[in-house]
C-alpha positions as a printed Julia matrix, in Angstrom:
315×3 Matrix{Float64}:
   9.74   -6.52   24.04
   7.39   -3.21   23.9
   4.83   -3.23   21.86
   1.38   -1.35   20.94
  -1.88   -3.44   21.48
  -5.14   -2.03   20.43
  -7.11   -2.52   22.78
 -11.35   -2.83   23.36
 -11.47    0.93   24.71
 -10.43    2.0    20.17
  -6.96    3.34   22.17
  -3.4     2.29   21.56
  -1.03    1.24   24.31
   2.25    0.68   24.62
   2.28   -2.93   26.7
   5.67   -4.9    27.83
   4.78   -8.46   26.16
   6.97  -11.95   25.43
   8.55  -11.52   22.18
   6.98  -13.67   19.64
   8.47  -17.31   18.6
   8.84  -18.2    14.64
   6.72  -21.13   13.52
   6.69  -23.21   10.13
   8.33  -21.62    7.72
   7.96  -18.12    9.46
  10.97  -15.86   10.26
  11.56  -13.69   13.83
  12.48  -10.59   12.31
  13.72   -7.69   15.57
  11.84   -4.55   14.05
  14.17   -1.14   13.62
  10.88    0.82   11.58
   6.92   -0.08   10.9
   5.12    1.51    7.76
   2.28    2.61    8.84
  -0.4     1.98    6.89
  -4.6     1.68    5.84
  -4.79   -1.4     7.22
  -4.7     0.35   10.57
  -7.62    2.26    9.72
  -9.8    -0.19    9.01
  -8.51   -2.05   12.06
  -8.98    0.38   14.4
 -12.72    0.99   12.67
 -13.77   -2.08   12.86
 -13.77   -3.79    8.61
 -10.68   -5.59    9.69
 -11.93   -8.23   13.13
  -9.68   -8.83   14.41
  -9.72  -10.47   18.87
  -8.5    -7.35   20.58
  -5.87   -6.74   22.03
  -4.22   -6.92   18.77
  -0.96   -5.44   18.32
  -1.28   -3.64   14.85
   0.94   -2.49   12.31
   1.35   -4.45    9.09
   4.72   -3.71    7.51
   8.26   -4.39    9.09
  11.73   -3.47    8.41
  14.55   -4.94   10.24
  16.4    -8.23   10.75
  16.33  -11.96   10.72
  16.57  -12.96   14.28
  15.26  -16.76   14.15
  13.41  -18.9    12.37
  10.89  -21.74   12.48
  11.28  -25.52   11.08
  12.09  -24.89    6.65
  13.43  -22.55    6.88
  17.41  -22.15    5.47
  19.48  -20.86    8.57
  21.13  -18.98    6.12
  18.73  -16.42    6.31
  19.8   -15.25    9.68
  21.63  -11.76    9.58
  19.19  -10.91    7.26
  17.71   -7.15    6.24
  14.22   -7.6     5.22
  10.79   -5.71    4.52
   8.69   -7.77    5.66
   4.21   -7.89    4.72
   2.3    -9.45    8.27
  -0.43   -9.78    8.96
  -0.2    -7.62   12.41
   2.55   -7.11   15.16
   4.69   -4.73   13.46
   4.1    -2.5    15.85
   6.78   -4.46   18.34
  10.37   -5.1    19.32
  10.05   -8.67   17.4
   7.26   -9.54   14.33
   7.22  -12.36   12.77
   6.29  -12.73    9.2
   5.4   -15.74    6.02
   9.97  -16.42    5.18
   7.83  -16.5     1.83
   6.93  -12.61    2.57
   9.87  -11.19    4.18
  12.21   -9.44    1.04
  15.73   -9.3     0.87
  16.12   -5.3     1.62
  20.22   -5.43    2.26
  20.65   -2.84   -0.51
  17.65   -0.55    0.82
  18.11    1.69    4.05
  15.6     0.88    6.86
  13.61    3.26    7.2
  13.49    3.44    3.17
  12.63   -0.51    3.58
   9.51   -0.08    6.47
   8.08    2.56    3.77
   8.45   -0.34    1.19
   5.92   -2.32    2.71
   2.69   -3.56    1.14
   2.27   -0.19   -1.11
   4.79   -0.25   -3.5
   4.0    -4.39   -4.69
   0.58   -3.03   -4.3
   1.79    0.08   -6.46
   3.57   -2.78   -8.67
   1.05   -5.39   -9.47
  -1.95   -2.25   -9.7
  -0.07   -1.1   -13.02
   1.72   -4.07  -14.35
  -0.38   -7.1   -13.62
  -3.73   -5.92  -12.96
  -4.13   -2.64  -14.78
  -1.61   -4.11  -17.53
  -0.05   -0.3   -18.37
   1.7    -0.24  -21.57
   3.56    2.13  -23.86
   1.06    5.05  -24.76
  -1.46    4.65  -22.35
  -3.47    7.16  -19.97
  -3.49    6.68  -16.73
  -5.7     8.72  -14.42
  -4.94    7.43  -10.21
  -6.96    8.88   -7.26
  -5.28    9.43   -4.09
  -2.65   10.15   -5.98
   0.04   11.87   -2.84
  -0.41    9.28   -1.11
   1.95    5.81   -0.12
   0.29    4.08   -3.43
  -0.61    6.71   -5.43
   3.03    8.16   -5.6
   4.36    5.68   -6.31
   1.82    4.2    -8.83
   2.45    7.22  -11.0
   6.22    6.74  -11.39
   5.79    2.55  -12.18
   2.71    3.89  -14.55
   5.61    6.95  -16.06
   8.51    3.45  -16.31
   5.63    1.23  -18.38
   5.75    4.07  -20.86
   2.59    5.78  -20.28
   2.09    8.54  -22.06
  -0.49   10.6   -19.74
  -0.01   10.54  -16.57
  -3.16   11.85  -13.82
  -3.8    12.34  -10.31
  -6.49   12.93   -8.05
  -5.96   14.79   -4.7
  -8.04   15.42   -1.99
  -6.99   19.03   -1.44
  -5.6    22.39   -3.04
  -2.66   21.03   -0.8
  -1.42   18.35   -2.48
  -1.15   19.41   -6.0
   2.51   20.83   -5.58
   3.69   17.32   -4.16
   2.2    14.63   -5.79
   3.44   16.38   -9.34
   6.86   16.11   -8.06
   6.7    11.75   -8.45
   5.76   12.3   -12.4
   2.14   13.58  -13.01
   1.77   15.21  -15.76
  -1.57   16.84  -14.39
  -3.27   16.54  -11.35
  -6.32   17.64   -9.94
  -8.25   18.14   -7.14
 -11.24   16.39   -5.69
 -14.05   18.56   -6.09
 -12.33   19.23   -9.63
 -12.94   15.95  -10.26
 -14.16   14.48  -13.41
 -15.56   18.36  -14.94
 -11.57   19.38  -14.94
 -11.06   16.44  -17.8
 -13.62   17.29  -19.91
 -13.9    15.05  -22.51
 -11.27   13.44  -21.79
 -11.01    9.19  -21.1
  -8.25    6.37  -19.76
  -6.21    3.26  -20.51
  -7.18    2.61  -16.82
  -7.97    3.69  -14.17
  -6.54    2.84   -9.93
  -9.44    3.66   -7.83
  -9.33    3.2    -4.3
 -12.16    5.55   -3.35
 -15.35    3.92   -4.48
 -18.6     4.98   -4.47
 -20.02    7.66   -6.77
 -16.26    8.44   -8.09
 -15.79    4.6    -8.86
 -19.35    5.74  -11.53
 -17.54    8.82  -12.3
 -14.71    6.74  -13.11
 -16.9     4.65  -15.92
 -17.85    7.42  -17.81
 -14.26    8.66  -17.58
 -12.59    4.83  -19.26
 -11.9     4.25  -22.58
 -12.93    1.63  -25.14
 -10.69   -1.0   -24.32
  -9.58    0.14  -20.75
  -9.86   -1.1   -17.19
 -10.75    0.22  -13.92
  -9.06   -1.65  -11.01
 -10.48   -1.3    -8.23
  -8.67   -1.82   -4.64
 -10.67    0.03   -1.74
 -12.94    1.44   -0.42
 -11.68    4.84    1.29
 -15.47    7.69    0.91
 -17.8     4.32    1.28
 -18.53    0.73    1.83
 -21.66    0.78   -0.27
 -21.85   -1.6    -2.8
 -22.21   -0.07   -6.58
 -23.81   -1.48   -9.15
 -21.76   -2.23  -12.69
 -23.78   -3.06  -16.06
 -21.29   -5.7   -17.16
 -23.98   -5.12  -20.57
 -22.52   -2.16  -20.74
 -18.23   -3.03  -19.74
 -18.77   -5.38  -22.46
 -20.14   -3.27  -25.7
 -17.18   -0.72  -24.87
 -14.41   -4.2   -24.68
 -14.03   -2.12  -20.4
 -12.67   -4.28  -17.29
 -14.06   -3.62  -13.8
 -10.8    -5.14  -11.99
 -10.35   -5.92   -8.5
  -7.01   -6.38   -6.59
  -6.95   -7.24   -2.1
  -3.04   -7.29   -2.01
  -4.21   -9.2     1.84
  -5.42  -12.27    0.28
  -2.27  -12.58   -2.2
  -0.85  -12.83    0.77
  -2.69  -15.66    1.35
  -3.76  -17.81   -1.6
  -0.66  -16.92   -3.32
   2.56  -15.31   -1.93
   4.66  -16.79   -3.34
   3.51  -14.73   -6.16
   3.5   -11.61   -4.3
   6.5   -12.18   -3.76
   7.74  -12.39   -6.7
   5.96   -9.17   -7.25
   7.62   -7.43   -4.43
  11.25   -9.15   -4.98
  10.98   -6.76   -8.19
   9.62   -3.81   -7.3
  12.09   -3.42   -3.78
  15.09   -4.08   -7.04
  13.72   -0.94   -8.81
  13.57    1.07   -5.5
  16.81   -0.11   -4.63
  18.43    1.23   -7.75
  16.25    4.44   -7.76
  14.66    3.66  -10.32
  11.0     3.87   -8.15
  11.53    6.36   -5.6
   9.84    5.83   -1.76
   9.06   10.08    0.38
   9.22    8.75    3.5
   7.64   12.64    5.55
   6.73   11.33    8.59
   8.18    9.61   11.2
   6.48    8.62   15.52
   7.88    6.59   17.8
   5.61    3.78   19.46
   4.23    5.91   21.93
   2.97    8.42   19.26
   1.06    5.37   16.96
  -2.24    6.57   17.29
  -1.52   10.51   16.18
  -0.38    8.12   13.38
  -3.3     5.77   12.43
  -5.02    9.1    13.08
  -3.46   11.51   10.27
  -3.35    9.25    7.47
  -7.21    8.24    8.57
  -8.23   12.34    8.21
  -6.54   12.53    4.81
  -3.4    14.7     6.15
  -0.61   12.55    5.24
   1.49   12.83    1.93
   3.43    9.92    1.05
   4.67    7.06    3.83
   4.4     7.6     7.32
   7.14    4.97    9.59
   7.18    4.18   12.84
  10.39    3.95   14.65
  10.84    1.33   16.58
  13.87    0.41   17.36
């Protein structure tokens, strides 16, 4: 089969390799499309230690063509969106059966865009930040894959006000299309908000932005940190100050959840998939690449020029 490998020279190469065989509790998927996500950037930068050559790609959509021990043969032929620990930029990938989410009612291209971002956005809003009717919500990286869907989930949860922050002025109008009431450019944050505070804040940025978010958190508000796009430098927060205002600083790590609570993550993903299938939530695929263009796809994501979701056409 054809696959993309990240080599020791930090380059991506298309190579021929043997098809993987599913182990116990796994399925093999013939990949139609693979989603591009920030984990690809982190692997290349060395933040996720992997042995090279490594087949990247963490989101796959396609048909189950083989099952391992303990997996029902009735799943053969099922169309799925799979959350994997690598290997999606290949014609066949193996995945935990629990994290191969039924996508029979969703186009394979859209199913690849579903990937990790849709269940992440769902859990950030519904499970961690626990947004309820009347809440005000602030979402950073509002034009990205998670941000564009988190706004929709927040609206579905009854949020009264949803404000987004984007990286540049070209993304403002695009973000507005997902239901944001106001969209700020990063340089405008937080000054343009004056004294406004929020019940829930989603923060994948880190560093000084995380501290600025604390200043915009309402009493009993919740900040959810789920990434460090700007910097991996640690941020120190006083729990005494949080306690005095009844505030919470929480984290969300979908990769860890896939290892420790795969059934719980699968349940969230299934709920999110149903909302995509019935049209309640829109996944915006803005770019499609060939296998040979994976390097460009990842560079565009890292450079902040990507809007919505990008996919790679494999099958």
